[in-house]
CHARMM internal coordinates of N, CA and C (Angstrom, degrees):
IC EDIT
DIST 1 N 1 CA 1.4105
DIST 1 CA 1 C 1.5582
ANGL 1 N 1 CA 1 C 110.28
DIST 1 C 2 N 1.3115
ANGL 1 CA 1 C 2 N 115.53
DIHE 1 N 1 CA 1 C 2 N 132.75
DIST 2 N 2 CA 1.4579
ANGL 1 C 2 N 2 CA 119.31
DIHE 1 CA 1 C 2 N 2 CA -179.52
DIST 2 CA 2 C 1.5136
ANGL 2 N 2 CA 2 C 109.43
DIHE 1 C 2 N 2 CA 2 C -96.44
DIST 2 C 3 N 1.2927
ANGL 2 CA 2 C 3 N 113.05
DIHE 2 N 2 CA 2 C 3 N 147.42
DIST 3 N 3 CA 1.4569
ANGL 2 C 3 N 3 CA 120.73
DIHE 2 CA 2 C 3 N 3 CA 178.88
DIST 3 CA 3 C 1.5134
ANGL 3 N 3 CA 3 C 111.24
DIHE 2 C 3 N 3 CA 3 C -120.71
DIST 3 C 4 N 1.2602
ANGL 3 CA 3 C 4 N 117.89
DIHE 3 N 3 CA 3 C 4 N 138.60
DIST 4 N 4 CA 1.4975
ANGL 3 C 4 N 4 CA 122.70
DIHE 3 CA 3 C 4 N 4 CA 179.70
DIST 4 CA 4 C 1.5381
ANGL 4 N 4 CA 4 C 106.19
DIHE 3 C 4 N 4 CA 4 C -126.63
DIST 4 C 5 N 1.3071
ANGL 4 CA 4 C 5 N 115.30
DIHE 4 N 4 CA 4 C 5 N 130.74
DIST 5 N 5 CA 1.4718
ANGL 4 C 5 N 5 CA 120.48
DIHE 4 CA 4 C 5 N 5 CA 173.00
DIST 5 CA 5 C 1.5196
ANGL 5 N 5 CA 5 C 108.63
DIHE 4 C 5 N 5 CA 5 C -91.87
DIST 5 C 6 N 1.3051
ANGL 5 CA 5 C 6 N 116.43
DIHE 5 N 5 CA 5 C 6 N 122.31
DIST 6 N 6 CA 1.4538
ANGL 5 C 6 N 6 CA 124.61
DIHE 5 CA 5 C 6 N 6 CA 177.75
DIST 6 CA 6 C 1.5128
ANGL 6 N 6 CA 6 C 110.89
DIHE 5 C 6 N 6 CA 6 C -103.12
DIST 6 C 7 N 1.2932
ANGL 6 CA 6 C 7 N 121.08
DIHE 6 N 6 CA 6 C 7 N 111.34
DIST 7 N 7 CA 1.4797
ANGL 6 C 7 N 7 CA 123.80
DIHE 6 CA 6 C 7 N 7 CA 175.00
DIST 7 CA 7 C 1.5124
ANGL 7 N 7 CA 7 C 105.79
DIHE 6 C 7 N 7 CA 7 C -99.19
DIST 7 C 8 N 1.3339
ANGL 7 CA 7 C 8 N 115.17
DIHE 7 N 7 CA 7 C 8 N 120.67
DIST 8 N 8 CA 1.4952
ANGL 7 C 8 N 8 CA 120.03
DIHE 7 CA 7 C 8 N 8 CA -174.10
DIST 8 CA 8 C 1.4867
ANGL 8 N 8 CA 8 C 107.68
DIHE 7 C 8 N 8 CA 8 C -113.65
DIST 8 C 9 N 1.3313
ANGL 8 CA 8 C 9 N 114.53
DIHE 8 N 8 CA 8 C 9 N 125.79
DIST 9 N 9 CA 1.4844
ANGL 8 C 9 N 9 CA 124.17
DIHE 8 CA 8 C 9 N 9 CA 179.09
DIST 9 CA 9 C 1.4971
ANGL 9 N 9 CA 9 C 107.65
DIHE 8 C 9 N 9 CA 9 C -116.72
DIST 9 C 10 N 1.3061
ANGL 9 CA 9 C 10 N 115.43
DIHE 9 N 9 CA 9 C 10 N 170.19
DIST 10 N 10 CA 1.4378
ANGL 9 C 10 N 10 CA 123.62
DIHE 9 CA 9 C 10 N 10 CA 171.97
DIST 10 CA 10 C 1.4501
ANGL 10 N 10 CA 10 C 109.69
DIHE 9 C 10 N 10 CA 10 C -113.56
DIST 10 C 11 N 1.3847
ANGL 10 CA 10 C 11 N 118.33
DIHE 10 N 10 CA 10 C 11 N 137.50
DIST 11 N 11 CA 1.4675
ANGL 10 C 11 N 11 CA 120.30
DIHE 10 CA 10 C 11 N 11 CA 176.43
DIST 11 CA 11 C 1.5503
ANGL 11 N 11 CA 11 C 108.54
DIHE 10 C 11 N 11 CA 11 C -92.53
DIST 11 C 12 N 1.3355
ANGL 11 CA 11 C 12 N 115.48
DIHE 11 N 11 CA 11 C 12 N -175.86
DIST 12 N 12 CA 1.4607
ANGL 11 C 12 N 12 CA 119.83
DIHE 11 CA 11 C 12 N 12 CA -176.50
DIST 12 CA 12 C 1.5391
ANGL 12 N 12 CA 12 C 113.57
DIHE 11 C 12 N 12 CA 12 C -63.29
DIST 12 C 13 N 1.3137
ANGL 12 CA 12 C 13 N 118.12
DIHE 12 N 12 CA 12 C 13 N -19.81
DIST 13 N 13 CA 1.4694
ANGL 12 C 13 N 13 CA 124.72
DIHE 12 CA 12 C 13 N 13 CA -178.24
DIST 13 CA 13 C 1.5631
ANGL 13 N 13 CA 13 C 105.92
DIHE 12 C 13 N 13 CA 13 C -93.73
DIST 13 C 14 N 1.2967
ANGL 13 CA 13 C 14 N 120.41
DIHE 13 N 13 CA 13 C 14 N 9.39
DIST 14 N 14 CA 1.4706
ANGL 13 C 14 N 14 CA 124.38
DIHE 13 CA 13 C 14 N 14 CA -178.21
DIST 14 CA 14 C 1.5348
ANGL 14 N 14 CA 14 C 112.95
DIHE 13 C 14 N 14 CA 14 C 61.91
DIST 14 C 15 N 1.3431
ANGL 14 CA 14 C 15 N 116.02
DIHE 14 N 14 CA 14 C 15 N 30.32
DIST 15 N 15 CA 1.4765
ANGL 14 C 15 N 15 CA 121.82
DIHE 14 CA 14 C 15 N 15 CA 178.33
DIST 15 CA 15 C 1.5262
ANGL 15 N 15 CA 15 C 107.16
DIHE 14 C 15 N 15 CA 15 C -102.89
DIST 15 C 16 N 1.2940
ANGL 15 CA 15 C 16 N 117.86
DIHE 15 N 15 CA 15 C 16 N 148.29
DIST 16 N 16 CA 1.4840
ANGL 15 C 16 N 16 CA 122.51
DIHE 15 CA 15 C 16 N 16 CA -179.41
DIST 16 CA 16 C 1.4986
ANGL 16 N 16 CA 16 C 109.14
DIHE 15 C 16 N 16 CA 16 C -72.85
DIST 16 C 17 N 1.3550
ANGL 16 CA 16 C 17 N 114.89
DIHE 16 N 16 CA 16 C 17 N 141.39
DIST 17 N 17 CA 1.4561
ANGL 16 C 17 N 17 CA 124.54
DIHE 16 CA 16 C 17 N 17 CA 172.83
DIST 17 CA 17 C 1.5257
ANGL 17 N 17 CA 17 C 106.94
DIHE 16 C 17 N 17 CA 17 C -129.01
DIST 17 C 18 N 1.3189
ANGL 17 CA 17 C 18 N 116.64
DIHE 17 N 17 CA 17 C 18 N 121.00
DIST 18 N 18 CA 1.4780
ANGL 17 C 18 N 18 CA 122.25
DIHE 17 CA 17 C 18 N 18 CA -176.85
DIST 18 CA 18 C 1.5121
ANGL 18 N 18 CA 18 C 112.70
DIHE 17 C 18 N 18 CA 18 C -101.84
DIST 18 C 19 N 1.3223
ANGL 18 CA 18 C 19 N 114.58
DIHE 18 N 18 CA 18 C 19 N 139.06
DIST 19 N 19 CA 1.4656
ANGL 18 C 19 N 19 CA 122.73
DIHE 18 CA 18 C 19 N 19 CA 171.45
DIST 19 CA 19 C 1.5294
ANGL 19 N 19 CA 19 C 104.20
DIHE 18 C 19 N 19 CA 19 C -117.09
DIST 19 C 20 N 1.3695
ANGL 19 CA 19 C 20 N 117.75
DIHE 19 N 19 CA 19 C 20 N 115.84
DIST 20 N 20 CA 1.4308
ANGL 19 C 20 N 20 CA 123.18
DIHE 19 CA 19 C 20 N 20 CA -177.68
DIST 20 CA 20 C 1.5366
ANGL 20 N 20 CA 20 C 111.33
DIHE 19 C 20 N 20 CA 20 C -98.48
DIST 20 C 21 N 1.3109
ANGL 20 CA 20 C 21 N 116.99
DIHE 20 N 20 CA 20 C 21 N 130.27
DIST 21 N 21 CA 1.4714
ANGL 20 C 21 N 21 CA 121.31
DIHE 20 CA 20 C 21 N 21 CA 175.53
DIST 21 CA 21 C 1.5060
ANGL 21 N 21 CA 21 C 107.22
DIHE 20 C 21 N 21 CA 21 C -119.37
DIST 21 C 22 N 1.3681
ANGL 21 CA 21 C 22 N 116.02
DIHE 21 N 21 CA 21 C 22 N 103.17
DIST 22 N 22 CA 1.4136
ANGL 21 C 22 N 22 CA 120.59
DIHE 21 CA 21 C 22 N 22 CA -175.22
DIST 22 CA 22 C 1.5340
ANGL 22 N 22 CA 22 C 114.17
DIHE 21 C 22 N 22 CA 22 C -78.22
DIST 22 C 23 N 1.3535
ANGL 22 CA 22 C 23 N 117.26
DIHE 22 N 22 CA 22 C 23 N 166.33
DIST 23 N 23 CA 1.4067
ANGL 22 C 23 N 23 CA 124.92
DIHE 22 CA 22 C 23 N 23 CA 175.70
DIST 23 CA 23 C 1.5056
ANGL 23 N 23 CA 23 C 113.45
DIHE 22 C 23 N 23 CA 23 C 53.18
DIST 23 C 24 N 1.3305
ANGL 23 CA 23 C 24 N 116.05
DIHE 23 N 23 CA 23 C 24 N 49.49
DIST 24 N 24 CA 1.4710
ANGL 23 C 24 N 24 CA 123.37
DIHE 23 CA 23 C 24 N 24 CA 179.47
DIST 24 CA 24 C 1.5376
ANGL 24 N 24 CA 24 C 107.55
DIHE 23 C 24 N 24 CA 24 C -64.51
DIST 24 C 25 N 1.2749
ANGL 24 CA 24 C 25 N 115.55
DIHE 24 N 24 CA 24 C 25 N 129.08
DIST 25 N 25 CA 1.4927
ANGL 24 C 25 N 25 CA 121.11
DIHE 24 CA 24 C 25 N 25 CA -179.57
DIST 25 CA 25 C 1.5073
ANGL 25 N 25 CA 25 C 112.46
DIHE 24 C 25 N 25 CA 25 C -108.84
DIST 25 C 26 N 1.3126
ANGL 25 CA 25 C 26 N 117.03
DIHE 25 N 25 CA 25 C 26 N -45.35
DIST 26 N 26 CA 1.4883
ANGL 25 C 26 N 26 CA 121.78
DIHE 25 CA 25 C 26 N 26 CA -174.91
DIST 26 CA 26 C 1.5127
ANGL 26 N 26 CA 26 C 110.45
DIHE 25 C 26 N 26 CA 26 C -91.25
DIST 26 C 27 N 1.2796
ANGL 26 CA 26 C 27 N 117.29
DIHE 26 N 26 CA 26 C 27 N 159.78
DIST 27 N 27 CA 1.4474
ANGL 26 C 27 N 27 CA 122.42
DIHE 26 CA 26 C 27 N 27 CA 173.68
DIST 27 CA 27 C 1.5057
ANGL 27 N 27 CA 27 C 113.20
DIHE 26 C 27 N 27 CA 27 C -69.56
DIST 27 C 28 N 1.3171
ANGL 27 CA 27 C 28 N 118.61
DIHE 27 N 27 CA 27 C 28 N 144.67
DIST 28 N 28 CA 1.4460
ANGL 27 C 28 N 28 CA 124.54
DIHE 27 CA 27 C 28 N 28 CA 179.82
DIST 28 CA 28 C 1.5117
ANGL 28 N 28 CA 28 C 108.48
DIHE 27 C 28 N 28 CA 28 C -120.86
DIST 28 C 29 N 1.3255
ANGL 28 CA 28 C 29 N 115.69
DIHE 28 N 28 CA 28 C 29 N 127.61
DIST 29 N 29 CA 1.4636
ANGL 28 C 29 N 29 CA 120.22
DIHE 28 CA 28 C 29 N 29 CA 175.16
DIST 29 CA 29 C 1.5391
ANGL 29 N 29 CA 29 C 110.74
DIHE 28 C 29 N 29 CA 29 C -97.55
DIST 29 C 30 N 1.3229
ANGL 29 CA 29 C 30 N 114.76
DIHE 29 N 29 CA 29 C 30 N 163.72
DIST 30 N 30 CA 1.4723
ANGL 29 C 30 N 30 CA 119.91
DIHE 29 CA 29 C 30 N 30 CA 177.92
DIST 30 CA 30 C 1.5310
ANGL 30 N 30 CA 30 C 108.86
DIHE 29 C 30 N 30 CA 30 C -59.65
DIST 30 C 31 N 1.3381
ANGL 30 CA 30 C 31 N 116.87
DIHE 30 N 30 CA 30 C 31 N -42.06
DIST 31 N 31 CA 1.4563
ANGL 30 C 31 N 31 CA 118.46
DIHE 30 CA 30 C 31 N 31 CA -178.43
DIST 31 CA 31 C 1.5412
ANGL 31 N 31 CA 31 C 114.10
DIHE 30 C 31 N 31 CA 31 C -62.83
DIST 31 C 32 N 1.3062
ANGL 31 CA 31 C 32 N 117.43
DIHE 31 N 31 CA 31 C 32 N -47.62
DIST 32 N 32 CA 1.4934
ANGL 31 C 32 N 32 CA 116.29
DIHE 31 CA 31 C 32 N 32 CA -178.53
DIST 32 CA 32 C 1.5201
ANGL 32 N 32 CA 32 C 112.17
DIHE 31 C 32 N 32 CA 32 C -73.03
DIST 32 C 33 N 1.3795
ANGL 32 CA 32 C 33 N 119.92
DIHE 32 N 32 CA 32 C 33 N -27.03
DIST 33 N 33 CA 1.4335
ANGL 32 C 33 N 33 CA 120.90
DIHE 32 CA 32 C 33 N 33 CA 175.92
DIST 33 CA 33 C 1.5742
ANGL 33 N 33 CA 33 C 111.03
DIHE 32 C 33 N 33 CA 33 C -69.84
DIST 33 C 34 N 1.3151
ANGL 33 CA 33 C 34 N 114.06
DIHE 33 N 33 CA 33 C 34 N -40.99
DIST 34 N 34 CA 1.5108
ANGL 33 C 34 N 34 CA 118.49
DIHE 33 CA 33 C 34 N 34 CA 176.13
DIST 34 CA 34 C 1.5200
ANGL 34 N 34 CA 34 C 111.12
DIHE 33 C 34 N 34 CA 34 C -64.58
DIST 34 C 35 N 1.3046
ANGL 34 CA 34 C 35 N 118.83
DIHE 34 N 34 CA 34 C 35 N -43.97
DIST 35 N 35 CA 1.4391
ANGL 34 C 35 N 35 CA 123.61
DIHE 34 CA 34 C 35 N 35 CA 179.90
DIST 35 CA 35 C 1.4973
ANGL 35 N 35 CA 35 C 110.48
DIHE 34 C 35 N 35 CA 35 C -61.84
DIST 35 C 36 N 1.3376
ANGL 35 CA 35 C 36 N 117.46
DIHE 35 N 35 CA 35 C 36 N -45.16
DIST 36 N 36 CA 1.4678
ANGL 35 C 36 N 36 CA 120.09
DIHE 35 CA 35 C 36 N 36 CA -179.61
DIST 36 CA 36 C 1.5257
ANGL 36 N 36 CA 36 C 110.39
DIHE 35 C 36 N 36 CA 36 C -65.94
DIST 36 C 37 N 1.3190
ANGL 36 CA 36 C 37 N 118.89
DIHE 36 N 36 CA 36 C 37 N -41.30
DIST 37 N 37 CA 1.4673
ANGL 36 C 37 N 37 CA 122.71
DIHE 36 CA 36 C 37 N 37 CA -179.07
DIST 37 CA 37 C 1.5411
ANGL 37 N 37 CA 37 C 108.54
DIHE 36 C 37 N 37 CA 37 C -64.54
DIST 37 C 38 N 1.3006
ANGL 37 CA 37 C 38 N 117.19
DIHE 37 N 37 CA 37 C 38 N -44.66
DIST 38 N 38 CA 1.4800
ANGL 37 C 38 N 38 CA 120.17
DIHE 37 CA 37 C 38 N 38 CA 178.82
DIST 38 CA 38 C 1.4984
ANGL 38 N 38 CA 38 C 111.41
DIHE 37 C 38 N 38 CA 38 C -61.02
DIST 38 C 39 N 1.3613
ANGL 38 CA 38 C 39 N 116.20
DIHE 38 N 38 CA 38 C 39 N -39.89
DIST 39 N 39 CA 1.4568
ANGL 38 C 39 N 39 CA 120.60
DIHE 38 CA 38 C 39 N 39 CA -178.10
DIST 39 CA 39 C 1.5703
ANGL 39 N 39 CA 39 C 108.37
DIHE 38 C 39 N 39 CA 39 C -66.05
DIST 39 C 40 N 1.3319
ANGL 39 CA 39 C 40 N 117.00
DIHE 39 N 39 CA 39 C 40 N -38.59
DIST 40 N 40 CA 1.4461
ANGL 39 C 40 N 40 CA 121.82
DIHE 39 CA 39 C 40 N 40 CA 177.41
DIST 40 CA 40 C 1.5181
ANGL 40 N 40 CA 40 C 111.40
DIHE 39 C 40 N 40 CA 40 C -60.05
DIST 40 C 41 N 1.3539
ANGL 40 CA 40 C 41 N 115.45
DIHE 40 N 40 CA 40 C 41 N -43.01
DIST 41 N 41 CA 1.4501
ANGL 40 C 41 N 41 CA 120.76
DIHE 40 CA 40 C 41 N 41 CA 178.97
DIST 41 CA 41 C 1.5245
ANGL 41 N 41 CA 41 C 110.19
DIHE 40 C 41 N 41 CA 41 C -67.27
DIST 41 C 42 N 1.3583
ANGL 41 CA 41 C 42 N 117.97
DIHE 41 N 41 CA 41 C 42 N -46.75
DIST 42 N 42 CA 1.4283
ANGL 41 C 42 N 42 CA 122.21
DIHE 41 CA 41 C 42 N 42 CA -173.82
DIST 42 CA 42 C 1.5418
ANGL 42 N 42 CA 42 C 111.82
DIHE 41 C 42 N 42 CA 42 C -64.91
DIST 42 C 43 N 1.3272
ANGL 42 CA 42 C 43 N 115.02
DIHE 42 N 42 CA 42 C 43 N -33.70
DIST 43 N 43 CA 1.4796
ANGL 42 C 43 N 43 CA 119.38
DIHE 42 CA 42 C 43 N 43 CA -177.83
DIST 43 CA 43 C 1.5176
ANGL 43 N 43 CA 43 C 112.35
DIHE 42 C 43 N 43 CA 43 C -89.09
DIST 43 C 44 N 1.3525
ANGL 43 CA 43 C 44 N 116.30
DIHE 43 N 43 CA 43 C 44 N -0.45
DIST 44 N 44 CA 1.4375
ANGL 43 C 44 N 44 CA 122.91
DIHE 43 CA 43 C 44 N 44 CA -177.22
DIST 44 CA 44 C 1.5376
ANGL 44 N 44 CA 44 C 112.43
DIHE 43 C 44 N 44 CA 44 C 49.44
DIST 44 C 45 N 1.3216
ANGL 44 CA 44 C 45 N 113.98
DIHE 44 N 44 CA 44 C 45 N 45.19
DIST 45 N 45 CA 1.4505
ANGL 44 C 45 N 45 CA 121.82
DIHE 44 CA 44 C 45 N 45 CA -176.11
DIST 45 CA 45 C 1.5035
ANGL 45 N 45 CA 45 C 115.24
DIHE 44 C 45 N 45 CA 45 C -80.55
DIST 45 C 46 N 1.3136
ANGL 45 CA 45 C 46 N 117.44
DIHE 45 N 45 CA 45 C 46 N -17.72
DIST 46 N 46 CA 1.4439
ANGL 45 C 46 N 46 CA 121.50
DIHE 45 CA 45 C 46 N 46 CA -175.10
DIST 46 CA 46 C 1.5027
ANGL 46 N 46 CA 46 C 111.40
DIHE 45 C 46 N 46 CA 46 C -106.00
DIST 46 C 47 N 1.3076
ANGL 46 CA 46 C 47 N 118.24
DIHE 46 N 46 CA 46 C 47 N 138.44
DIST 47 N 47 CA 1.4987
ANGL 46 C 47 N 47 CA 124.37
DIHE 46 CA 46 C 47 N 47 CA 179.96
DIST 47 CA 47 C 1.5294
ANGL 47 N 47 CA 47 C 109.80
DIHE 46 C 47 N 47 CA 47 C -146.86
DIST 47 C 48 N 1.3885
ANGL 47 CA 47 C 48 N 116.92
DIHE 47 N 47 CA 47 C 48 N 58.07
DIST 48 N 48 CA 1.4161
ANGL 47 C 48 N 48 CA 118.96
DIHE 47 CA 47 C 48 N 48 CA -178.80
DIST 48 CA 48 C 1.5339
ANGL 48 N 48 CA 48 C 113.90
DIHE 47 C 48 N 48 CA 48 C -70.34
DIST 48 C 49 N 1.3499
ANGL 48 CA 48 C 49 N 116.95
DIHE 48 N 48 CA 48 C 49 N 161.58
DIST 49 N 49 CA 1.4284
ANGL 48 C 49 N 49 CA 121.45
DIHE 48 CA 48 C 49 N 49 CA 176.40
DIST 49 CA 49 C 1.5523
ANGL 49 N 49 CA 49 C 113.28
DIHE 48 C 49 N 49 CA 49 C -65.73
DIST 49 C 50 N 1.3186
ANGL 49 CA 49 C 50 N 117.11
DIHE 49 N 49 CA 49 C 50 N -23.03
DIST 50 N 50 CA 1.4393
ANGL 49 C 50 N 50 CA 121.33
DIHE 49 CA 49 C 50 N 50 CA 179.29
DIST 50 CA 50 C 1.5392
ANGL 50 N 50 CA 50 C 113.74
DIHE 49 C 50 N 50 CA 50 C -73.70
DIST 50 C 51 N 1.3252
ANGL 50 CA 50 C 51 N 118.26
DIHE 50 N 50 CA 50 C 51 N -5.34
DIST 51 N 51 CA 1.4207
ANGL 50 C 51 N 51 CA 122.98
DIHE 50 CA 50 C 51 N 51 CA -175.89
DIST 51 CA 51 C 1.4676
ANGL 51 N 51 CA 51 C 113.51
DIHE 50 C 51 N 51 CA 51 C 113.93
DIST 51 C 52 N 1.3640
ANGL 51 CA 51 C 52 N 117.26
DIHE 51 N 51 CA 51 C 52 N 143.84
DIST 52 N 52 CA 1.4000
ANGL 51 C 52 N 52 CA 121.47
DIHE 51 CA 51 C 52 N 52 CA -177.80
DIST 52 CA 52 C 1.5303
ANGL 52 N 52 CA 52 C 113.50
DIHE 51 C 52 N 52 CA 52 C -63.10
DIST 52 C 53 N 1.3197
ANGL 52 CA 52 C 53 N 118.87
DIHE 52 N 52 CA 52 C 53 N 128.13
DIST 53 N 53 CA 1.4796
ANGL 52 C 53 N 53 CA 119.80
DIHE 52 CA 52 C 53 N 53 CA 176.34
DIST 53 CA 53 C 1.5085
ANGL 53 N 53 CA 53 C 112.92
DIHE 52 C 53 N 53 CA 53 C -64.47
DIST 53 C 54 N 1.3443
ANGL 53 CA 53 C 54 N 116.00
DIHE 53 N 53 CA 53 C 54 N 140.13
DIST 54 N 54 CA 1.4229
ANGL 53 C 54 N 54 CA 121.86
DIHE 53 CA 53 C 54 N 54 CA -178.60
DIST 54 CA 54 C 1.5358
ANGL 54 N 54 CA 54 C 113.69
DIHE 53 C 54 N 54 CA 54 C -122.67
DIST 54 C 55 N 1.3615
ANGL 54 CA 54 C 55 N 114.87
DIHE 54 N 54 CA 54 C 55 N -17.32
DIST 55 N 55 CA 1.4442
ANGL 54 C 55 N 55 CA 119.93
DIHE 54 CA 54 C 55 N 55 CA -177.77
DIST 55 CA 55 C 1.5100
ANGL 55 N 55 CA 55 C 112.29
DIHE 54 C 55 N 55 CA 55 C -149.95
DIST 55 C 56 N 1.3399
ANGL 55 CA 55 C 56 N 115.74
DIHE 55 N 55 CA 55 C 56 N 154.76
DIST 56 N 56 CA 1.4646
ANGL 55 C 56 N 56 CA 120.08
DIHE 55 CA 55 C 56 N 56 CA 176.55
DIST 56 CA 56 C 1.5362
ANGL 56 N 56 CA 56 C 109.87
DIHE 55 C 56 N 56 CA 56 C -83.54
DIST 56 C 57 N 1.2873
ANGL 56 CA 56 C 57 N 118.64
DIHE 56 N 56 CA 56 C 57 N 134.87
DIST 57 N 57 CA 1.4176
ANGL 56 C 57 N 57 CA 119.84
DIHE 56 CA 56 C 57 N 57 CA 177.03
DIST 57 CA 57 C 1.5453
ANGL 57 N 57 CA 57 C 110.77
DIHE 56 C 57 N 57 CA 57 C -108.40
DIST 57 C 58 N 1.3260
ANGL 57 CA 57 C 58 N 116.23
DIHE 57 N 57 CA 57 C 58 N -60.07
DIST 58 N 58 CA 1.4865
ANGL 57 C 58 N 58 CA 121.06
DIHE 57 CA 57 C 58 N 58 CA -176.96
DIST 58 CA 58 C 1.5414
ANGL 58 N 58 CA 58 C 109.81
DIHE 57 C 58 N 58 CA 58 C -162.91
DIST 58 C 59 N 1.2850
ANGL 58 CA 58 C 59 N 109.75
DIHE 58 N 58 CA 58 C 59 N 170.55
DIST 59 N 59 CA 1.5140
ANGL 58 C 59 N 59 CA 120.35
DIHE 58 CA 58 C 59 N 59 CA 172.00
DIST 59 CA 59 C 1.4745
ANGL 59 N 59 CA 59 C 108.36
DIHE 58 C 59 N 59 CA 59 C -138.65
DIST 59 C 60 N 1.3591
ANGL 59 CA 59 C 60 N 116.55
DIHE 59 N 59 CA 59 C 60 N 146.12
DIST 60 N 60 CA 1.4404
ANGL 59 C 60 N 60 CA 120.67
DIHE 59 CA 59 C 60 N 60 CA 179.11
DIST 60 CA 60 C 1.5292
ANGL 60 N 60 CA 60 C 109.40
DIHE 59 C 60 N 60 CA 60 C -151.89
DIST 60 C 61 N 1.3108
ANGL 60 CA 60 C 61 N 115.65
DIHE 60 N 60 CA 60 C 61 N 157.48
DIST 61 N 61 CA 1.4347
ANGL 60 C 61 N 61 CA 122.83
DIHE 60 CA 60 C 61 N 61 CA 175.62
DIST 61 CA 61 C 1.4910
ANGL 61 N 61 CA 61 C 107.54
DIHE 60 C 61 N 61 CA 61 C -111.07
DIST 61 C 62 N 1.3198
ANGL 61 CA 61 C 62 N 117.60
DIHE 61 N 61 CA 61 C 62 N 124.06
DIST 62 N 62 CA 1.4780
ANGL 61 C 62 N 62 CA 123.43
DIHE 61 CA 61 C 62 N 62 CA -179.17
DIST 62 CA 62 C 1.4781
ANGL 62 N 62 CA 62 C 106.13
DIHE 61 C 62 N 62 CA 62 C -108.25
DIST 62 C 63 N 1.3657
ANGL 62 CA 62 C 63 N 116.93
DIHE 62 N 62 CA 62 C 63 N 124.81
DIST 63 N 63 CA 1.4485
ANGL 62 C 63 N 63 CA 124.04
DIHE 62 CA 62 C 63 N 63 CA 179.70
DIST 63 CA 63 C 1.5068
ANGL 63 N 63 CA 63 C 109.54
DIHE 62 C 63 N 63 CA 63 C -104.32
DIST 63 C 64 N 1.3122
ANGL 63 CA 63 C 64 N 118.20
DIHE 63 N 63 CA 63 C 64 N 128.96
DIST 64 N 64 CA 1.4353
ANGL 63 C 64 N 64 CA 122.76
DIHE 63 CA 63 C 64 N 64 CA -179.46
DIST 64 CA 64 C 1.5472
ANGL 64 N 64 CA 64 C 108.43
DIHE 63 C 64 N 64 CA 64 C -121.17
DIST 64 C 65 N 1.2864
ANGL 64 CA 64 C 65 N 114.76
DIHE 64 N 64 CA 64 C 65 N 126.81
DIST 65 N 65 CA 1.4571
ANGL 64 C 65 N 65 CA 122.48
DIHE 64 CA 64 C 65 N 65 CA 178.02
DIST 65 CA 65 C 1.4822
ANGL 65 N 65 CA 65 C 110.72
DIHE 64 C 65 N 65 CA 65 C -115.28
DIST 65 C 66 N 1.3291
ANGL 65 CA 65 C 66 N 118.90
DIHE 65 N 65 CA 65 C 66 N 121.66
DIST 66 N 66 CA 1.4571
ANGL 65 C 66 N 66 CA 121.16
DIHE 65 CA 65 C 66 N 66 CA -177.58
DIST 66 CA 66 C 1.5291
ANGL 66 N 66 CA 66 C 108.93
DIHE 65 C 66 N 66 CA 66 C -112.39
DIST 66 C 67 N 1.3091
ANGL 66 CA 66 C 67 N 115.66
DIHE 66 N 66 CA 66 C 67 N 132.56
DIST 67 N 67 CA 1.4191
ANGL 66 C 67 N 67 CA 121.20
DIHE 66 CA 66 C 67 N 67 CA 177.21
DIST 67 CA 67 C 1.5440
ANGL 67 N 67 CA 67 C 109.96
DIHE 66 C 67 N 67 CA 67 C -116.79
DIST 67 C 68 N 1.3249
ANGL 67 CA 67 C 68 N 116.30
DIHE 67 N 67 CA 67 C 68 N 112.90
DIST 68 N 68 CA 1.4992
ANGL 67 C 68 N 68 CA 121.02
DIHE 67 CA 67 C 68 N 68 CA -177.59
DIST 68 CA 68 C 1.4799
ANGL 68 N 68 CA 68 C 107.87
DIHE 67 C 68 N 68 CA 68 C -76.16
DIST 68 C 69 N 1.3200
ANGL 68 CA 68 C 69 N 118.98
DIHE 68 N 68 CA 68 C 69 N 127.28
DIST 69 N 69 CA 1.4350
ANGL 68 C 69 N 69 CA 123.15
DIHE 68 CA 68 C 69 N 69 CA 176.66
DIST 69 CA 69 C 1.4706
ANGL 69 N 69 CA 69 C 114.30
DIHE 68 C 69 N 69 CA 69 C -83.72
DIST 69 C 70 N 1.3456
ANGL 69 CA 69 C 70 N 114.85
DIHE 69 N 69 CA 69 C 70 N -45.96
DIST 70 N 70 CA 1.4371
ANGL 69 C 70 N 70 CA 121.29
DIHE 69 CA 69 C 70 N 70 CA 172.78
DIST 70 CA 70 C 1.5469
ANGL 70 N 70 CA 70 C 110.67
DIHE 69 C 70 N 70 CA 70 C -158.94
END
COOR INIT
IC SEED 1 N 1 CA 1 C
IC BUILD
């Protein structure tokens, strides 16, 4: 099963902007996710085409399970 960490920010137009981190191996806590997201905002490290993130919205782990039939 693969896990992806989705960090969701809001841009100036109040629209969601996602940063996806695939193949998550280690556990992620609310505290370290919030700290990392705030650091990304403070350092102005993100510049996606959807608009520059200005606020933290949420973080979630998405699990995907693939079953090959043939």
